[in-house]
Wavefront OBJ file of the C-alpha trace (Angstrom):
o trace
v -7.294 13.727 5.665
v -4.531 13.782 3.439
v -4.130 11.604 0.704
v -0.842 10.531 1.450
v -1.827 9.774 4.992
v -4.409 8.238 3.655
v -2.357 5.922 1.608
v -0.475 5.429 4.422
v -2.929 3.731 6.699
v -4.008 1.846 3.134
v -0.702 0.153 3.082
v -0.610 -0.607 6.156
v -3.627 -2.733 6.044
v -2.656 -4.269 3.086
v 0.716 -5.436 4.281
v -0.900 -6.370 7.269
v -3.356 -8.686 6.047
v -0.540 -9.948 4.103
v 1.162 -10.870 6.789
v -1.048 -12.150 9.163
v -1.585 -14.513 6.425
v 1.306 -15.550 5.215
v 3.882 -15.164 7.784
v 1.041 -16.033 11.116
v 1.292 -12.672 12.776
v -1.203 -11.517 14.861
v -2.059 -8.147 15.707
v 1.205 -7.177 14.594
v 3.519 -6.966 12.117
v 6.500 -9.482 11.734
v 10.307 -7.741 10.988
v 10.475 -7.923 7.539
v 6.595 -6.981 6.856
v 7.521 -3.797 9.214
v 10.931 -3.046 7.625
v 8.508 -2.803 3.907
v 5.219 -0.565 5.918
v 8.413 1.440 7.118
v 10.158 1.899 3.896
v 6.294 2.587 2.343
v 6.274 5.012 4.756
v 9.010 7.175 3.945
v 8.451 7.376 0.402
v 5.340 8.407 0.904
v 6.282 10.888 3.180
v 8.543 12.185 -0.064
v 6.501 12.192 -2.283
v 7.664 15.065 -5.235
v 3.240 14.987 -6.158
v 1.843 15.540 -2.485
v -1.653 15.246 -1.937
v -2.192 15.035 -5.789
v -0.594 12.042 -6.370
v -1.795 8.799 -8.236
v -1.923 5.264 -7.584
v 2.377 4.419 -7.447
v 1.770 2.026 -9.838
v 0.464 4.460 -12.393
v 2.965 7.168 -11.918
v 6.062 7.832 -14.401
v 8.249 8.523 -11.178
v 8.868 5.243 -9.647
v 11.243 5.836 -6.630
v 11.511 2.147 -5.194
v 14.679 0.614 -4.768
v 13.496 -2.524 -7.656
v 13.463 -5.215 -4.442
v 11.244 -2.907 -2.879
v 9.105 -2.644 -5.208
v 8.855 -5.904 -6.469
v 7.601 -7.075 -2.587
v 5.326 -4.258 -2.568
v 4.030 -5.730 -5.547
v 4.279 -8.955 -3.749
v 2.152 -7.843 -1.221
v -0.700 -5.831 -3.276
v -0.836 -8.907 -5.317
v -2.151 -11.016 -2.701
v -3.985 -8.297 -0.395
v -5.454 -6.450 -3.301
v -8.622 -8.828 -3.529
v -9.051 -9.745 -0.487
v -9.195 -6.428 0.956
v -12.692 -6.298 -0.709
v -13.257 -8.850 2.104
v -11.451 -7.047 4.651
v -11.483 -3.314 4.503
v -14.395 -3.079 1.555
v -14.407 0.645 1.918
v -10.935 0.728 1.698
v -11.439 -1.541 -1.496
v -14.223 0.844 -3.561
v -12.268 3.947 -2.586
v -9.361 2.954 -4.325
v -11.429 1.843 -7.661
v -13.227 4.581 -7.536
v -9.926 6.757 -7.357
v -8.499 4.244 -10.359
v -11.037 4.877 -12.082
v -11.038 8.629 -12.021
v -7.344 9.010 -13.073
v -8.287 6.623 -16.443
l 1 2 3 4 5 6 7 8 9 10 11 12 13 14 15 16 17 18 19 20 21 22 23 24 25 26 27 28 29 30 31 32 33 34 35 36 37 38 39 40 41 42 43 44 45 46 47 48 49 50 51 52 53 54 55 56 57 58 59 60 61 62 63 64 65 66 67 68 69 70 71 72 73 74 75 76 77 78 79 80 81 82 83 84 85 86 87 88 89 90 91 92 93 94 95 96 97 98 99 100 101 102
């Protein structure tokens, strides 16, 4: 699986977790979270680094608009720690990738 595809799936899981807990959705995303997910997916598709990309937070090229960057940060701050409970494999893979990049 490509790095970009995996990143998209992980971001979608994080947004889904956030949306279900904060907006009370069940099995889908609300319109607001769907818009964030679509935006993140589009940004990943256009990433100039492709499969060699690092974590967006460590990237020197910030391709998110400021308001969407703030929104995705809020989602990741909430969902990140909870990923250990709901998606432990993804959580551990992310930790290992961050450690490898350091």
